[in-house]
C-alpha positions as CSV (number, residue, x, y, z in Angstrom):
1,M,0.0,0.0,0.0
2,I,2.8,2.4,0.9
3,A,4.8,1.5,-2.3
4,I,1.8,1.9,-4.6
5,S,0.6,5.2,-3.0
6,T,4.2,6.6,-3.2
7,D,4.3,5.6,-6.9
8,I,1.0,7.3,-7.7
9,F,2.0,10.5,-5.8
10,G,5.4,10.6,-7.5
11,C,3.9,10.1,-11.0
12,F,1.3,12.9,-10.3
13,I,4.1,15.4,-9.3
14,F,6.1,14.4,-12.4
15,L,3.1,14.9,-14.7
16,Y,2.2,18.2,-13.1
17,L,5.8,19.5,-13.6
18,A,5.6,18.4,-17.3
19,L,2.3,20.2,-17.8
20,L,3.3,23.4,-16.0
21,R,4.4,25.3,-19.2
22,D,1.2,24.1,-21.0
23,L,-0.9,25.4,-18.1
24,A,0.8,28.8,-18.3
25,S,0.2,28.9,-22.0
26,L,-3.5,28.1,-21.5
27,R,-3.7,30.8,-18.9
28,E,-2.6,33.4,-21.5
29,L,-5.0,32.2,-24.3
30,D,-7.6,34.8,-25.3
31,D,-10.4,32.5,-26.4
32,P,-14.0,33.3,-25.4
33,I,-14.8,29.6,-25.6
34,I,-12.8,28.9,-22.4
35,P,-15.1,29.5,-19.4
36,K,-14.0,31.8,-16.6
37,W,-13.8,29.0,-14.0
38,K,-11.4,27.1,-16.2
39,R,-9.3,30.3,-16.7
40,K,-9.1,30.7,-12.9
41,L,-8.1,27.0,-12.6
42,Y,-5.3,27.5,-15.1
43,R,-4.1,30.7,-13.3
44,F,-4.0,28.8,-10.0
45,L,-2.3,25.7,-11.4
46,S,0.3,27.6,-13.4
47,L,1.9,28.9,-10.1
48,G,2.9,32.2,-11.7
49,Y,5.1,30.6,-14.3
50,I,5.9,33.1,-17.0
51,G,8.9,31.4,-18.7
52,T,11.8,33.4,-17.5
53,P,15.3,31.8,-17.9
54,E,15.6,31.2,-14.2
55,Q,12.1,29.5,-14.1
56,K,12.9,27.3,-17.1
57,E,16.2,26.2,-15.5
58,R,14.5,25.3,-12.2
59,L,11.7,23.5,-13.9
60,K,14.1,21.5,-16.0
61,K,16.1,20.5,-13.0
62,A,12.9,19.6,-11.0
63,T,11.6,17.5,-13.9
64,D,14.9,15.6,-14.4
65,I,15.0,14.9,-10.7
66,M,11.4,13.6,-10.6
67,A,12.0,11.5,-13.7
68,A,14.8,9.7,-12.0
69,M,12.8,9.3,-8.8
70,V,9.8,8.0,-10.6
71,I,11.9,5.3,-12.4
72,A,13.4,4.2,-9.0
73,I,10.0,4.2,-7.3
74,A,8.5,2.2,-10.2
75,I,11.3,-0.5,-9.8
76,I,10.7,-0.6,-6.1
77,V,6.9,-0.9,-6.5
78,Y,6.9,-3.8,-9.0
79,S,9.7,-5.5,-7.1
80,V,7.7,-5.4,-3.9
81,L,4.7,-6.9,-5.8
82,A,7.0,-9.6,-7.2
83,W,8.4,-10.4,-3.8
84,I,4.9,-10.9,-2.4
85,F,4.7,-13.9,-4.8
86,S,8.3,-15.1,-4.8
87,V,8.9,-15.3,-1.0
88,T,6.2,-18.0,-0.8
89,L,6.9,-21.7,-1.5
90,Q,3.9,-22.0,-3.9
91,P,4.8,-23.8,-7.2
92,G,5.4,-21.2,-9.9
93,W,5.9,-18.3,-7.5
94,H,9.1,-19.2,-5.6
95,S,11.5,-17.6,-8.1
96,T,14.4,-15.3,-7.8
97,I,13.8,-13.8,-11.2
98,F,10.3,-12.4,-10.4
99,G,11.6,-8.9,-9.5
100,P,13.1,-7.9,-12.9
101,Y,10.5,-10.0,-14.6
102,F,7.6,-7.9,-13.2
103,V,9.5,-4.6,-13.8
104,I,10.1,-5.5,-17.5
105,A,6.4,-6.6,-17.9
106,A,5.2,-3.3,-16.4
107,V,7.3,-1.2,-18.8
108,Y,6.3,-3.5,-21.7
109,S,2.6,-3.1,-21.0
110,G,3.1,0.7,-20.6
111,A,4.7,0.9,-24.1
112,G,1.7,-1.0,-25.5
113,V,-0.8,1.3,-23.8
114,L,1.0,4.4,-25.0
115,I,0.8,3.2,-28.6
116,I,-3.0,2.5,-28.3
117,V,-3.6,5.9,-26.7
118,M,-1.6,7.6,-29.4
119,W,-3.7,5.9,-32.1
120,I,-7.0,6.8,-30.4
121,Y,-6.2,10.5,-29.9
122,R,-4.6,10.7,-33.4
123,K,-7.9,9.6,-34.9
124,L,-10.2,11.3,-32.5
125,F,-8.7,14.8,-32.7
126,R,-7.3,14.4,-36.3
127,L,-3.7,14.9,-35.2
128,E,-2.1,13.1,-38.1
129,H,0.2,16.0,-38.8
130,L,1.5,16.0,-35.2
131,I,1.5,12.3,-34.2
132,T,3.2,10.8,-37.2
133,K,4.5,7.4,-38.1
134,K,7.9,8.3,-36.7
135,H,6.4,8.4,-33.2
136,F,4.8,5.0,-33.6
137,V,8.0,3.5,-34.9
138,N,10.1,5.0,-32.1
139,V,7.7,3.6,-29.4
140,G,7.5,0.4,-31.4
141,V,11.3,0.0,-31.3
142,L,11.1,0.4,-27.5
143,M,8.3,-2.2,-27.4
144,L,10.5,-4.6,-29.5
145,I,13.4,-4.3,-27.1
146,L,11.2,-4.9,-24.1
147,A,9.6,-7.9,-25.9
148,A,13.0,-9.4,-26.3
149,F,13.8,-8.9,-22.6
150,F,10.3,-10.2,-21.5
151,G,10.7,-13.3,-23.8
152,Y,14.2,-14.0,-22.3
153,F,12.8,-13.8,-18.7
154,T,9.8,-16.0,-19.6
155,F,12.1,-18.6,-21.2
156,C,14.3,-18.6,-18.1
157,E,11.3,-18.9,-15.8
158,Y,9.7,-21.9,-17.4
159,L,13.0,-23.6,-18.5
160,T,14.2,-23.9,-14.9
161,K,10.9,-25.3,-13.7
162,W,10.7,-27.8,-16.5
163,Y,14.3,-29.0,-16.3
164,G,14.3,-29.2,-12.5
165,S,11.5,-31.8,-12.6
166,E,10.4,-30.9,-9.1
167,K,7.1,-32.6,-8.4
168,N,5.0,-29.5,-7.8
169,D,6.6,-27.5,-10.6
170,E,6.1,-30.5,-12.9
171,M,2.4,-30.6,-11.9
172,L,2.1,-26.8,-12.7
173,I,3.8,-27.2,-16.1
174,S,1.4,-30.0,-16.9
175,I,-1.6,-27.9,-16.0
176,L,-0.4,-25.0,-18.1
177,F,0.1,-27.2,-21.2
178,N,-3.1,-29.2,-20.9
179,Q,-5.7,-26.9,-19.4
180,Y,-4.4,-23.5,-20.4
181,Y,-2.8,-24.2,-23.7
182,W,-4.2,-21.2,-25.7
183,P,-3.7,-18.6,-23.0
184,F,-0.1,-20.0,-22.5
185,L,0.5,-19.8,-26.2
186,I,-0.8,-16.2,-26.6
187,S,0.9,-14.9,-23.5
188,N,4.4,-16.4,-23.9
189,Y,4.7,-16.8,-27.7
190,I,2.4,-14.6,-29.7
191,G,2.7,-11.7,-27.3
192,V,6.5,-11.9,-27.6
193,L,7.1,-12.8,-31.2
194,L,4.5,-10.5,-32.8
195,P,6.2,-7.2,-31.8
196,L,9.6,-8.6,-32.9
197,I,8.2,-9.5,-36.3
198,V,6.1,-6.4,-36.9
199,V,8.6,-3.8,-35.7
200,G,11.7,-5.8,-36.7
201,L,10.7,-6.0,-40.4
202,P,10.6,-2.5,-42.1
203,K,7.9,-3.5,-44.5
204,L,5.5,-4.3,-41.7
205,R,6.1,-1.1,-39.8
206,T,2.8,0.6,-40.4
207,I,0.8,2.6,-37.8
208,N,-2.1,0.1,-37.8
209,N,0.2,-3.0,-37.6
210,I,2.1,-1.5,-34.6
211,T,-1.2,-0.6,-32.9
212,I,-2.6,-4.1,-33.5
213,S,0.6,-5.7,-32.1
214,A,0.3,-3.4,-29.0
215,I,-3.3,-4.5,-28.4
216,I,-2.1,-8.2,-28.6
217,V,0.7,-7.4,-26.2
218,I,-1.7,-5.9,-23.6
219,I,-3.9,-9.0,-23.9
220,A,-0.9,-11.3,-23.6
221,L,0.4,-9.6,-20.5
222,W,-3.0,-9.8,-18.8
223,L,-3.2,-13.5,-19.6
224,N,0.4,-13.8,-18.3
225,R,-0.7,-12.5,-14.9
226,Y,-3.8,-14.7,-15.0
227,L,-1.5,-17.7,-15.6
228,I,0.8,-16.7,-12.7
229,V,-2.1,-16.6,-10.2
230,V,-4.7,-19.2,-11.1
231,P,-2.9,-22.4,-12.1
232,T,-0.6,-22.1,-9.1
233,L,-3.6,-21.9,-6.7
234,E,-5.0,-25.0,-8.5
235,S,-1.9,-27.0,-7.7
236,P,-1.5,-26.7,-3.9
237,Y,1.0,-28.5,-1.8
238,L,-1.6,-30.0,0.5
239,P,-3.8,-32.6,-1.3
240,I,-7.5,-31.8,-1.6
241,Q,-9.5,-34.3,0.3
242,D,-12.8,-33.6,-1.5
243,S,-11.9,-33.9,-5.2
244,R,-15.0,-32.3,-6.7
245,Q,-14.2,-30.5,-9.9
246,Q,-15.5,-27.1,-8.9
247,W,-13.2,-27.1,-5.8
248,F,-9.9,-27.2,-7.7
249,E,-10.7,-25.6,-11.1
250,Y,-11.3,-21.9,-11.1
251,N,-13.9,-20.1,-13.3
252,G,-14.5,-16.4,-13.0
253,T,-18.0,-15.3,-12.1
254,W,-19.8,-12.5,-13.8
255,I,-19.2,-10.4,-10.7
256,E,-15.4,-10.8,-11.0
257,W,-15.5,-10.1,-14.8
258,S,-17.6,-7.0,-14.1
259,L,-15.1,-5.7,-11.6
260,T,-12.3,-6.3,-14.0
261,F,-14.0,-4.4,-16.8
262,A,-15.1,-1.7,-14.4
263,G,-11.4,-1.1,-13.5
264,I,-10.6,-0.7,-17.2
265,A,-13.6,1.6,-17.7
266,L,-12.6,3.8,-14.7
267,F,-9.1,4.2,-16.2
268,C,-10.6,5.3,-19.6
269,L,-13.0,7.7,-17.8
270,L,-10.3,9.4,-15.8
271,F,-8.1,9.7,-18.8
272,T,-11.0,11.2,-20.8
273,I,-11.8,13.7,-18.1
274,A,-8.2,14.7,-17.7
275,S,-7.9,15.3,-21.5
276,N,-10.6,17.9,-21.2
277,F,-8.6,20.0,-18.8
278,V,-5.1,19.5,-19.9
279,P,-3.8,19.4,-23.5
280,V,-3.2,16.1,-25.3
281,M,-0.3,17.7,-27.2
282,N,2.4,20.0,-25.8
283,V,0.8,23.4,-26.3
284,S,3.9,25.4,-25.1
285,E,5.9,23.9,-28.0
286,M,3.1,24.0,-30.6
287,S,4.8,26.9,-32.4
288,D,7.7,24.6,-33.3
289,A,5.4,22.0,-34.9
290,P,5.2,22.0,-38.8
291,D,2.1,23.7,-40.3
292,P,0.6,21.3,-42.9
293,E,-1.0,24.2,-44.8
294,K,2.3,26.0,-45.2
295,E,4.0,22.7,-46.3
296,I,1.4,22.2,-49.0
297,L,1.8,25.8,-50.2
């Protein structure tokens, strides 16, 4: 709880510092469409920033410091989450590689979400001249590198379990291959190989292909977390005395699925509300962006 709360607070401060120049630019806009209460909000949030050299230098230093701190906090948070699993003796959880494995998976999923959000806002607000193919390729290359790391950690995780032939790990591998074949295939093969193929081959590097691969990556990583939790709890150390099928095979109820999709919907709602108060693109640097009409002329 402390780690996650600290991570949220640190990310909020970093995002606020990154938006400070945009808030100051919105404060100076002379647009009758903007209501008075929103102008007062921008005036309050901009903290008197006017873009003096001293303010720019201080803001840059503060942003750099918070960027480093957010990275460190994120590593700590996902390591703590991984250790909650790995310090137990449950089959499939007792692993020394879980710390970096979870960190890489978190950054990997973040790159996928970023590509999806870029595609949605590019279509929704017609930002084709600002969010270009170059941006998708750059984030796609990052996703490719993370896919390679994630694939390596996944291979190490399952190879040691399979080769060690420990009774409980062998039971877990058998459950994964027999009862969860398709989720296992999608999460550990398709979710890793697809970004490598799409981004690695220049002919396949289109905006739509990169976005589709990002969607598959998000699905694969969600299935990966599902496979970490559920099959392990279906192969306990203590034998189950009552061997009724519903006692040792898990199936999510409609309540659990509703809560899962409600969490996704809440994230989308908060993201949509935030985009109505702060700019999607960097307004303070908008003057440096190319003007498509001038390029056509």
